[in-house]
DSSP file (Angstrom, degrees, kcal/mol; ACC not computed):
  #  RESIDUE AA STRUCTURE BP1 BP2  ACC     N-H-->O    O-->H-N    N-H-->O    O-->H-N    TCO  KAPPA ALPHA  PHI   PSI    X-CA   Y-CA   Z-CA
    1    1 A M              0   0    0      0, 0.0   109,-0.1     0, 0.0     2,-0.1   0.000 360.0 360.0 360.0 139.2  -51.7  142.0   49.2
    2    2 A T        -     0   0    0      2,-0.2    28,-0.1     1,-0.1   138,-0.0  -0.366 360.0-116.8 -80.3 165.9  -50.6  142.3   45.6
    3    3 A D  S    S+     0   0    0     26,-0.1    27,-2.8    -2,-0.1     2,-0.5   0.723 102.5  65.3 -78.6 -19.0  -50.6  139.3   43.2
    4    4 A K  E    S+A   29   0A   0     25,-0.2   135,-2.6   135,-0.2     2,-0.3  -0.907  73.7 173.5-102.3 128.2  -46.8  139.6   42.8
    5    5 A V  E     -AB  28 138A   0     23,-2.5    23,-2.3    -2,-0.5     2,-0.5  -0.882  35.5-127.5-134.1 161.6  -44.9  138.8   46.0
    6    6 A I  E     -AB  27 137A   0    131,-2.6   131,-2.6    -2,-0.3     2,-0.4  -0.958  31.9-159.3-106.5 128.1  -41.5  138.3   47.5
    7    7 A L  E     -AB  26 136A   0     19,-3.3    19,-2.5    -2,-0.5     2,-0.4  -0.918  12.1-173.3-116.6 130.9  -41.3  135.1   49.4
    8    8 A S  E     -AB  25 135A   0    127,-2.7   127,-2.7    -2,-0.4     2,-0.5  -0.992   1.9-175.7-122.5 127.0  -38.7  134.2   52.1
    9    9 A I  E     -AB  24 134A   0     15,-2.6    15,-2.3    -2,-0.4     2,-0.5  -0.981   3.6-176.4-124.2 119.4  -38.6  130.7   53.5
   10   10 A K  E     -AB  23 133A   0    123,-2.8   123,-2.8    -2,-0.5     2,-0.4  -0.967   3.8-167.9-119.1 123.2  -36.1  130.1   56.4
   11   11 A G  E     -AB  22 132A   0     11,-2.8    11,-2.5    -2,-0.5     2,-0.4  -0.918   1.4-170.1-111.9 135.9  -35.7  126.6   57.8
   12   12 A V  E     -AB  21 131A   0    119,-2.9   119,-2.3    -2,-0.4     2,-0.6  -0.990   8.5-160.4-127.0 126.1  -33.8  125.9   61.1
   13   13 A Q  E     -AB  20 130A   0      7,-2.7     7,-2.5    -2,-0.4     2,-1.0  -0.931  12.9-149.4-102.3 121.3  -32.8  122.4   62.3
   14   14 A H  E     +AB  19 129A   0    115,-3.1   115,-1.0    -2,-0.6     2,-0.5  -0.791  28.8 168.7 -93.8 101.3  -32.1  122.5   66.0
   15   15 A E  E >   -A   18   0A   0      3,-2.8     3,-3.1    -2,-1.0   113,-0.1  -0.959  58.5 -35.6-124.0 119.7  -29.5  119.7   66.5
   16   16 A F  T 3  S-     0   0    0     -2,-0.5    -1,-0.1     1,-0.3     3,-0.1   0.809 121.6 -44.3  45.9  47.7  -27.4  119.1   69.6
   17   17 A G  T 3  S+     0   0    0      1,-0.2     2,-0.4    -3,-0.0    -1,-0.3   0.389 124.2  94.2  82.2  -5.0  -26.9  122.7   70.6
   18   18 A E  E <   -A   15   0A   0     -3,-3.1    -3,-2.8     2,-0.0     2,-0.5  -0.956  64.0-143.2-122.1 141.5  -26.2  123.8   67.1
   19   19 A D  E     -A   14   0A   0     -2,-0.4     2,-0.6    -5,-0.2    -5,-0.2  -0.878   3.6-155.9-105.3 131.9  -28.6  125.2   64.5
   20   20 A G  E     -A   13   0A   0     -7,-2.5    -7,-2.7    -2,-0.5     2,-0.4  -0.931  20.3-167.1-102.8 123.0  -28.4  124.4   60.8
   21   21 A T  E     +A   12   0A   0     -2,-0.6     2,-0.4    -9,-0.2    -9,-0.2  -0.910  15.4 178.2-118.8 136.5  -30.1  127.2   58.8
   22   22 A T  E     -A   11   0A   0    -11,-2.5   -11,-2.8    -2,-0.4     2,-0.4  -0.980   8.5-174.0-128.0 146.8  -31.2  127.3   55.2
   23   23 A E  E     -A   10   0A   0     -2,-0.4     2,-0.4   -13,-0.2   -13,-0.2  -1.000   8.4-170.0-143.7 141.9  -33.0  130.2   53.5
   24   24 A M  E     -A    9   0A   0    -15,-2.3   -15,-2.6    -2,-0.4     2,-0.4  -0.996   1.6-170.2-130.0 135.0  -34.5  130.8   50.1
   25   25 A I  E     +A    8   0A   0     -2,-0.4     2,-0.3   -17,-0.2   -17,-0.2  -0.996  25.2 140.4-124.8 128.7  -35.7  134.1   48.8
   26   26 A T  E     -A    7   0A   0    -19,-2.5   -19,-3.3    -2,-0.4     2,-0.3  -0.905  46.3-100.5-152.3 176.7  -37.7  134.2   45.5
   27   27 A T  E     +A    6   0A   0     -2,-0.3    15,-0.5   -21,-0.2     2,-0.3  -0.730  42.4 162.8-103.2 158.9  -40.6  135.9   43.8
   28   28 A G  E     -AC   5  41A   0    -23,-2.3   -23,-2.5    -2,-0.3     2,-0.4  -0.923  36.9 -94.8-158.5-177.7  -44.0  134.3   43.4
   29   29 A N  E     -AC   4  40A   0     11,-2.4    11,-2.7    -2,-0.3     2,-0.4  -0.926  34.7-159.0-113.9 138.1  -47.7  134.8   42.7
   30   30 A Y  E     + C   0  39A   0    -27,-2.8     2,-0.3    -2,-0.4     9,-0.2  -0.901  17.2 160.1-119.0 142.3  -50.3  135.3   45.4
   31   31 A Y  E     - C   0  38A   0      7,-2.0     7,-2.8    -2,-0.4     2,-0.5  -0.975  26.3-140.7-152.9 159.5  -54.0  134.8   45.6
   32   32 A F  E     + C   0  37A   0     -2,-0.3     2,-0.3     5,-0.2     5,-0.2  -0.979  29.4 161.8-122.2 124.3  -56.7  134.4   48.3
   33   33 A R  E >   - C   0  36A   0      3,-2.3     3,-1.7    -2,-0.5    -2,-0.1  -0.992  61.5  -5.8-148.0 135.2  -59.5  132.0   47.7
   34   34 A N  T 3  S-     0   0    0     -2,-0.3     3,-0.1     1,-0.3    -1,-0.1   0.850 128.7 -51.8  51.9  41.7  -62.0  130.2   50.1
   35   35 A G  T 3  S+     0   0    0      1,-0.2     2,-0.4    24,-0.0    -1,-0.3   0.604 116.0 111.3  76.5  11.9  -60.3  131.5   53.2
   36   36 A K  E <   -C   33   0A   0     -3,-1.7    -3,-2.3    23,-0.1     2,-0.4  -0.945  61.5-136.6-123.9 141.8  -56.9  130.3   52.1
   37   37 A H  E     -CD  32  58A   0     21,-2.7    21,-2.9    -2,-0.4     2,-0.4  -0.806  23.6-165.2 -90.0 132.7  -53.7  132.1   51.1
   38   38 A Y  E     -CD  31  57A   0     -7,-2.8    -7,-2.0    -2,-0.4     2,-0.4  -0.974  10.4-176.6-121.0 133.7  -51.9  130.6   48.0
   39   39 A I  E     -CD  30  56A   0     17,-2.2    17,-2.9    -2,-0.4     2,-0.5  -0.994   7.0-164.3-127.9 126.0  -48.4  131.3   46.9
   40   40 A L  E     +CD  29  55A   0    -11,-2.7   -11,-2.4    -2,-0.4     2,-0.3  -0.931  23.8 153.1-108.6 127.8  -47.1  129.8   43.7
   41   41 A Y  E     -CD  28  54A   0     13,-2.1    13,-3.3    -2,-0.5     2,-0.3  -0.983  37.1-122.5-152.4 160.4  -43.3  129.9   43.2
   42   42 A D  E     - D   0  53A   0    -15,-0.5     2,-0.4    -2,-0.3    11,-0.2  -0.788  21.7-166.2-106.1 150.9  -40.5  128.1   41.5
   43   43 A E  E     - D   0  52A   0      9,-2.5     9,-3.5    -2,-0.3     2,-0.5  -1.000  15.9-135.1-139.1 134.3  -37.4  126.6   43.2
   44   44 A M  E     - D   0  51A   0     -2,-0.4     7,-0.2     7,-0.2    -2,-0.0  -0.778  10.4-150.5 -90.2 131.2  -34.1  125.4   41.7
   45   45 A I  E >>> - D   0  50A   0      5,-3.5     4,-1.6    -2,-0.5     5,-1.3  -0.873   9.5-165.3 -99.6 101.6  -32.8  122.1   43.1
   46   46 A P  T 345S+     0   0    0      0, 0.0    -1,-0.2     0, 0.0     5,-0.0   0.833  79.8  64.0 -61.5 -34.7  -29.0  122.5   42.7
   47   47 A E  T 345S+     0   0    0      1,-0.2    -2,-0.0     2,-0.1     0, 0.0   0.829 122.2  19.6 -60.2 -31.8  -28.2  118.8   43.2
   48   48 A I  T <45S-     0   0    0     -3,-1.0    -1,-0.2     2,-0.2     3,-0.1   0.432 100.7-123.4-118.2  -1.7  -30.1  117.8   40.0
   49   49 A G  T  <5 +     0   0    0     -4,-1.6     2,-0.4     1,-0.2    -2,-0.1   0.817  65.4 136.7  65.1  30.9  -30.2  121.2   38.2
   50   50 A E  E   < -D   45   0A   0     -5,-1.3    -5,-3.5    19,-0.0     2,-0.5  -0.868  51.1-136.4-114.8 144.6  -34.0  121.0   38.0
   51   51 A Q  E     -D   44   0A   0     -2,-0.4     2,-0.3    -7,-0.2    -7,-0.2  -0.846  21.9-160.5 -96.5 132.7  -36.6  123.7   38.6
   52   52 A M  E     -D   43   0A   0     -9,-3.5    -9,-2.5    -2,-0.5     2,-0.5  -0.872  13.7-133.6-113.2 147.2  -39.6  122.7   40.6
   53   53 A S  E     -DE  42  68A   0     15,-1.9    15,-2.9    -2,-0.3     2,-0.3  -0.861  29.3-169.0 -96.5 130.9  -43.0  124.4   40.8
   54   54 A N  E     -DE  41  67A   0    -13,-3.3   -13,-2.1    -2,-0.5     2,-0.4  -0.900  14.9-159.8-124.2 149.9  -44.3  124.8   44.4
   55   55 A T  E     -DE  40  66A   0     11,-2.3    11,-2.8    -2,-0.3     2,-0.5  -0.995   3.6-162.3-128.0 125.3  -47.6  125.8   45.9
   56   56 A L  E     -DE  39  65A   0    -17,-2.9   -17,-2.2    -2,-0.4     2,-0.5  -0.929   6.9-172.1-101.4 128.1  -48.0  127.0   49.5
   57   57 A K  E     -DE  38  64A   0      7,-2.5     7,-2.7    -2,-0.5     2,-0.4  -0.983  14.0-175.8-121.6 118.4  -51.6  126.8   50.8
   58   58 A M  E     +DE  37  63A   0    -21,-2.9   -21,-2.7    -2,-0.5     5,-0.2  -0.941  19.1 163.4-128.3 136.5  -51.9  128.5   54.2
   59   59 A T  E >   - E   0  62A   0      3,-2.7     3,-1.0    -2,-0.4   -23,-0.1  -0.824  57.6 -90.7-129.5 172.8  -54.6  129.0   56.8
   60   60 A P  T 3  S+     0   0    0      0, 0.0    45,-0.4     0, 0.0    43,-0.1   0.735 125.6  26.7 -60.0 -20.5  -54.2  130.1   60.4
   61   61 A N  T 3  S+     0   0    0      1,-0.2     2,-0.3    43,-0.1    43,-0.0   0.233 120.8  44.7-129.0  16.5  -53.9  126.5   61.6
   62   62 A R  E <   -E   59   0A   0     -3,-1.0    -3,-2.7    16,-0.2     2,-0.4  -0.951  50.3-169.1-160.3 139.5  -52.5  124.6   58.6
   63   63 A V  E     -EF  58  77A   0     14,-2.3    14,-2.7    -2,-0.3     2,-0.4  -0.996   7.3-167.0-129.8 127.9  -49.8  124.9   55.9
   64   64 A D  E     -EF  57  76A   0     -7,-2.7    -7,-2.5    -2,-0.4     2,-0.5  -0.948   2.2-166.5-110.7 132.8  -49.5  122.7   52.9
   65   65 A L  E     -EF  56  75A   0     10,-2.7    10,-3.0    -2,-0.4     2,-0.5  -0.973   8.9-171.2-118.4 114.8  -46.4  122.7   50.7
   66   66 A I  E     -EF  55  74A   0    -11,-2.8   -11,-2.3    -2,-0.5     2,-0.4  -0.927   3.5-162.8-112.3 121.1  -47.0  120.9   47.4
   67   67 A K  E     -EF  54  73A   0      6,-3.2     6,-1.7    -2,-0.5     2,-0.4  -0.884   2.3-165.1-107.3 132.1  -43.9  120.3   45.2
   68   68 A H  E     +E   53   0A   0    -15,-2.9   -15,-1.9    -2,-0.4     2,-0.3  -0.965  47.8  57.9-119.2 130.5  -44.4  119.4   41.5
   69   69 A G  S >  S-     0   0    0     -2,-0.4     3,-0.7   -17,-0.2   -17,-0.1  -0.978 109.6 -33.8 149.9-156.4  -41.5  118.0   39.4
   70   70 A S  T 3  S+     0   0    0     -2,-0.3     2,-0.1     1,-0.3    -1,-0.1   0.679 137.0  52.3 -70.5 -14.2  -39.4  114.9   39.6
   71   71 A H  T 3  S-     0   0    0      2,-0.1    -1,-0.3    16,-0.1    -4,-0.1  -0.437  81.5-178.8-115.1  54.7  -39.5  115.2   43.4
   72   72 A N    <   +     0   0    0     -3,-0.7    16,-0.5    -2,-0.1     2,-0.3  -0.257  11.4 156.0 -57.2 138.5  -43.3  115.4   43.9
   73   73 A A  E     -F   67   0A   0     -6,-1.7    -6,-3.2    14,-0.1     2,-0.5  -0.964  34.9-153.7-161.6 149.4  -44.3  115.8   47.5
   74   74 A H  E     -F   66   0A   0     -2,-0.3     2,-0.4    -8,-0.2    -8,-0.2  -0.913  20.6-170.8-128.2 103.1  -47.3  117.1   49.6
   75   75 A M  E     -F   65   0A   0    -10,-3.0   -10,-2.7    -2,-0.5     2,-0.4  -0.802   2.4-163.5 -98.4 133.9  -46.1  118.2   53.0
   76   76 A V  E     -F   64   0A   0     -2,-0.4     2,-0.5   -12,-0.2   -12,-0.2  -0.970   7.6-169.6-121.9 129.6  -48.8  119.1   55.6
   77   77 A F  E     +F   63   0A   0    -14,-2.7   -14,-2.3    -2,-0.4     5,-0.1  -0.964  21.6 154.2-119.4 112.7  -48.1  121.0   58.8
   78   78 A E    >   -     0   0    0     -2,-0.5     3,-1.5     3,-0.3    22,-0.4  -0.993  49.3 -98.0-141.8 127.4  -51.0  121.0   61.2
   79   79 A P  T 3  S+     0   0    0      0, 0.0    22,-0.2     0, 0.0    23,-0.1  -0.113 104.4   4.7 -52.7 138.3  -50.8  121.5   65.0
   80   80 A N  T 3  S+     0   0    0     20,-1.9     2,-0.4     1,-0.2    21,-0.1   0.735 107.8 114.0  60.5  26.9  -50.8  118.2   67.1
   81   81 A M  E <   -G  100   0A   0     -3,-1.5    19,-2.1    19,-0.6     2,-0.5  -0.957  57.5-145.8-127.2 146.5  -50.8  116.1   63.9
   82   82 A K  E     -G   99   0A   0     -2,-0.4     2,-0.4    17,-0.2    17,-0.2  -0.959  21.2-175.0-110.8 121.2  -48.2  113.8   62.5
   83   83 A N  E     -G   98   0A   0     15,-2.5    15,-3.3    -2,-0.5     2,-0.3  -0.969   6.1-160.3-123.4 133.8  -48.1  113.7   58.7
   84   84 A M  E     +G   97   0A   0     -2,-0.4     2,-0.3    13,-0.2    13,-0.2  -0.854   9.1 179.7-114.1 144.9  -45.9  111.4   56.6
   85   85 A V  E     -G   96   0A   0     11,-2.7    11,-3.0    -2,-0.3     2,-0.6  -0.997  29.7-126.8-140.8 143.1  -44.8  111.8   53.0
   86   86 A M  E     -G   95   0A   0     -2,-0.3     2,-0.5     9,-0.2     9,-0.2  -0.831  33.4-162.3 -87.0 121.9  -42.7  109.6   50.8
   87   87 A Y  E     -G   94   0A   0      7,-3.4     7,-2.0    -2,-0.6     2,-0.5  -0.929   8.5-145.3-116.6 121.0  -40.0  111.9   49.4
   88   88 A R  E     +G   93   0A   0     -2,-0.5     5,-0.2   -16,-0.5    -2,-0.0  -0.718  24.0 174.3 -87.2 129.3  -38.0  111.1   46.4
   89   89 A T  E >   -G   92   0A   0      3,-1.9     3,-1.6    -2,-0.5     0, 0.0  -0.763  50.2 -98.3-122.5 170.9  -34.4  112.3   46.4
   90   90 A P  T 3  S+     0   0    0      0, 0.0     3,-0.1     0, 0.0    -2,-0.0   0.699 126.4  52.0 -61.4 -16.0  -31.5  111.7   44.0
   91   91 A Y  T 3  S-     0   0    0      1,-0.4     2,-0.2     3,-0.0    -3,-0.0   0.376 124.2 -84.4-102.4   2.6  -30.4  109.0   46.5
   92   92 A G  E <   -G   89   0A   0     -3,-1.6    -3,-1.9     2,-0.0    -1,-0.4  -0.689  64.6 -34.0 123.6-177.5  -33.7  107.1   46.6
   93   93 A M  E     -G   88   0A   0     -5,-0.2     2,-0.4    -2,-0.2    -5,-0.2  -0.529  50.4-170.4 -81.6 144.1  -37.0  107.3   48.5
   94   94 A M  E     -G   87   0A   0     -7,-2.0    -7,-3.4    -2,-0.2     2,-0.7  -0.993  23.1-132.3-132.0 142.0  -37.3  108.4   52.1
   95   95 A E  E     -G   86   0A   0     -2,-0.4    28,-3.4    -9,-0.2     2,-0.5  -0.859  30.6-170.1 -90.5 114.7  -40.2  108.3   54.5
   96   96 A V  E     -GH  85 122A   0    -11,-3.0   -11,-2.7    -2,-0.7     2,-0.4  -0.925   3.4-167.0-112.8 128.6  -40.4  111.8   56.0
   97   97 A C  E     -GH  84 121A   0     24,-2.8    24,-2.3    -2,-0.5     2,-0.6  -0.954   7.5-160.2-120.6 132.8  -42.6  112.5   59.0
   98   98 A F  E     -GH  83 120A   0    -15,-3.3   -15,-2.5    -2,-0.4     2,-0.9  -0.945   2.2-169.6-112.7 112.2  -43.6  115.9   60.3
   99   99 A N  E     -GH  82 119A   0     20,-2.5    20,-2.2    -2,-0.6     2,-0.3  -0.838  22.3-152.7-100.5  95.5  -44.9  116.0   63.9
  100  100 A T  E     +GH  81 118A   0    -19,-2.1   -20,-1.9    -2,-0.9   -19,-0.6  -0.532  24.9 177.9 -82.5 128.4  -46.2  119.5   64.0
  101  101 A F  E     -     0   0A   0     16,-3.0     2,-0.3    -2,-0.3    17,-0.2   0.858  67.5  -2.6 -89.8 -44.8  -46.3  121.3   67.4
  102  102 A S  E     - H   0 117A   0     15,-1.7    15,-2.2   -23,-0.1     2,-0.4  -0.999  45.1-164.2-152.6 150.8  -47.6  124.7   66.3
  103  103 A V  E     - H   0 116A   0     -2,-0.3     2,-0.5    13,-0.2    13,-0.2  -0.982  16.4-176.1-132.3 120.9  -48.6  126.8   63.3
  104  104 A E  E     - H   0 115A   0     11,-2.5    11,-2.3    -2,-0.4     2,-0.5  -0.979   0.5-176.6-122.6 122.5  -48.8  130.6   63.8
  105  105 A L  E     + H   0 114A   0     -2,-0.5     2,-0.4   -45,-0.4     9,-0.2  -0.976   3.8 175.7-120.7 126.8  -50.0  132.9   61.0
  106  106 A T  E     - H   0 113A   0      7,-2.7     7,-3.0    -2,-0.5     2,-0.3  -0.970   9.6-174.7-125.1 145.7  -50.2  136.7   61.2
  107  107 A E  E     + H   0 112A   0     -2,-0.4     2,-0.2     5,-0.2     5,-0.2  -0.992  15.6 178.5-143.8 148.9  -51.1  139.0   58.4
  108  108 A T        -     0   0    0      3,-3.0     3,-0.3    -2,-0.3    -2,-0.0  -0.699  54.9 -85.7-127.3-175.7  -51.4  142.6   57.5
  109  109 A E  S    S+     0   0    0     -2,-0.2     3,-0.1     1,-0.2    -2,-0.0   0.816 128.4  26.8 -64.3 -29.9  -52.4  144.2   54.2
  110  110 A E  S    S+     0   0    0   -109,-0.1    28,-2.0     1,-0.1     2,-0.3   0.368 121.2  46.3-115.0   3.3  -48.8  144.0   52.8
  111  111 A N  E     - I   0 137A   0     -3,-0.3    -3,-3.0    26,-0.2     2,-0.4  -1.000  47.8-166.8-152.2 144.1  -47.3  141.0   54.7
  112  112 A I  E     -HI 107 136A   0     24,-2.2    24,-2.8    -2,-0.3     2,-0.4  -1.000  14.0-172.1-127.5 131.4  -48.0  137.4   55.8
  113  113 A H  E     -HI 106 135A   0     -7,-3.0    -7,-2.7    -2,-0.4     2,-0.4  -0.991   2.6-176.8-125.7 130.4  -45.8  135.7   58.4
  114  114 A V  E     -HI 105 134A   0     20,-2.7    20,-2.8    -2,-0.4     2,-0.4  -0.985   6.7-169.5-127.1 136.4  -46.0  132.0   59.3
  115  115 A R  E     -HI 104 133A   0    -11,-2.3   -11,-2.5    -2,-0.4     2,-0.4  -0.994   7.3-174.1-125.5 125.4  -44.0  130.2   61.9
  116  116 A I  E     -HI 103 132A   0     16,-2.6    16,-2.4    -2,-0.4     2,-0.4  -0.970   5.3-168.3-120.8 131.5  -44.1  126.4   62.1
  117  117 A E  E     +HI 102 131A   0    -15,-2.2   -16,-3.0    -2,-0.4   -15,-1.7  -0.983  24.6 145.5-119.9 131.0  -42.5  124.3   64.8
  118  118 A Y  E     -HI 100 130A   0     12,-2.2    12,-3.5    -2,-0.4     2,-0.4  -0.975  46.4-111.7-156.3 163.4  -42.2  120.5   64.3
  119  119 A A  E     -HI  99 129A   0    -20,-2.2   -20,-2.5    -2,-0.3     2,-0.5  -0.879  31.8-143.3-100.8 138.3  -40.2  117.4   64.9
  120  120 A L  E     -HI  98 128A   0      8,-3.1     7,-3.2    -2,-0.4     8,-1.2  -0.903  18.2-178.8-107.8 124.5  -38.6  115.8   61.8
  121  121 A D  E     -HI  97 126A   0    -24,-2.3   -24,-2.8    -2,-0.5     2,-0.4  -0.958   6.9-165.2-117.1 140.2  -38.4  112.0   61.5
  122  122 A I  E >  S-HI  96 125A   0      3,-2.6     3,-1.4    -2,-0.4   -26,-0.2  -0.995  75.9 -10.3-127.0 127.3  -36.8  110.3   58.5
  123  123 A N  T 3  S-     0   0    0    -28,-3.4    -1,-0.1    -2,-0.4   -27,-0.1   0.904 131.2 -53.7  50.1  47.3  -37.3  106.5   57.9
  124  124 A E  T 3  S+     0   0    0    -29,-0.4     2,-0.4     1,-0.2    -1,-0.3   0.574 116.1 112.1  68.2  14.5  -38.9  106.2   61.4
  125  125 A G  E <  S- I   0 122A   0     -3,-1.4    -3,-2.6     0, 0.0    -1,-0.2  -0.964  72.4-114.1-119.3 135.3  -35.9  107.8   63.2
  126  126 A F  E     + I   0 121A   0     -2,-0.4    -5,-0.3    -5,-0.2     3,-0.1  -0.420  34.7 172.8 -63.4 133.4  -36.0  111.2   64.9
  127  127 A V  E     -     0   0A   0     -7,-3.2     2,-0.3     1,-0.3    -6,-0.2   0.791  52.1 -53.2-106.7 -54.8  -33.7  113.7   63.2
  128  128 A S  E     - I   0 120A   0     -8,-1.2    -8,-3.1  -113,-0.1    -1,-0.3  -0.979  47.2 -89.8-173.9 165.0  -34.3  117.0   65.0
  129  129 A D  E     -BI  14 119A   0   -115,-1.0  -115,-3.1    -2,-0.3     2,-0.3  -0.727  51.9-166.7 -83.5 144.8  -36.7  119.6   66.1
  130  130 A C  E     -BI  13 118A   0    -12,-3.5   -12,-2.2    -2,-0.3     2,-0.4  -0.906  20.7-156.3-137.0 159.0  -37.2  122.2   63.4
  131  131 A T  E     -BI  12 117A   0   -119,-2.3  -119,-2.9    -2,-0.3     2,-0.4  -0.999   6.2-164.8-133.9 136.7  -38.6  125.7   62.7
  132  132 A I  E     -BI  11 116A   0    -16,-2.4   -16,-2.6    -2,-0.4     2,-0.5  -0.991   2.7-166.8-119.6 131.4  -39.8  127.2   59.4
  133  133 A E  E     -BI  10 115A   0   -123,-2.8  -123,-2.8    -2,-0.4     2,-0.5  -0.981   5.2-170.7-116.2 123.4  -40.4  130.9   59.0
  134  134 A I  E     -BI   9 114A   0    -20,-2.8   -20,-2.7    -2,-0.5     2,-0.5  -0.967   2.8-175.7-116.3 125.0  -42.3  132.0   55.9
  135  135 A N  E     -BI   8 113A   0   -127,-2.7  -127,-2.7    -2,-0.5     2,-0.5  -0.986   3.3-172.2-121.9 128.6  -42.5  135.7   55.1
  136  136 A V  E     -BI   7 112A   0    -24,-2.8   -24,-2.2    -2,-0.5     2,-0.4  -0.983   8.0-176.9-120.8 121.7  -44.6  137.0   52.1
  137  137 A H  E     -BI   6 111A   0   -131,-2.6  -131,-2.6    -2,-0.5   -26,-0.2  -0.928  33.6-106.2-118.9 142.0  -44.3  140.6   51.2
  138  138 A A  E     -B    5   0A   0    -28,-2.0     2,-0.4    -2,-0.4  -133,-0.2  -0.468  38.0-125.7 -61.3 132.0  -46.2  142.5   48.5
  139  139 A K        -     0   0    0   -135,-2.6  -135,-0.2    -2,-0.2     2,-0.1  -0.697  23.1-120.7 -83.4 129.6  -43.8  143.2   45.6
  140  140 A E              0   0    0     -2,-0.4    -1,-0.1     1,-0.1  -135,-0.0  -0.455 360.0 360.0 -70.7 141.6  -43.6  146.9   44.7
  141  141 A H              0   0    0     -2,-0.1    -1,-0.1  -137,-0.0    -2,-0.0   0.483 360.0 360.0 -76.4 360.0  -44.6  147.6   41.2
């Protein structure tokens, strides 16, 4: 894998027979250290017009998404684990809980693919079952 990558993150909320999908495609920096894949990338938050710095830390059985900026958060996805984070939004603080069912990571020399399935709770109430698909491709020079 090259140090410059193209990152695609697609989130799907499965609600009442209808799926709500969001997708982001951006560039980032990749490195591998101590058995973990790291991707560093920036993300624009349109509601507040702010750019956030993000770090994805991935292993075959755990994914951490760390957001740095006015909306700091550390989200952890680990099979059969429930992880809670206080998430600051323009509308106030929310308690967000991720009850992760599965994390699947496959990799080749030029690609990393991760699929995460989890239940999303906000302020102690179930919202929906969700899927995140992360694709990391080597950026051609």
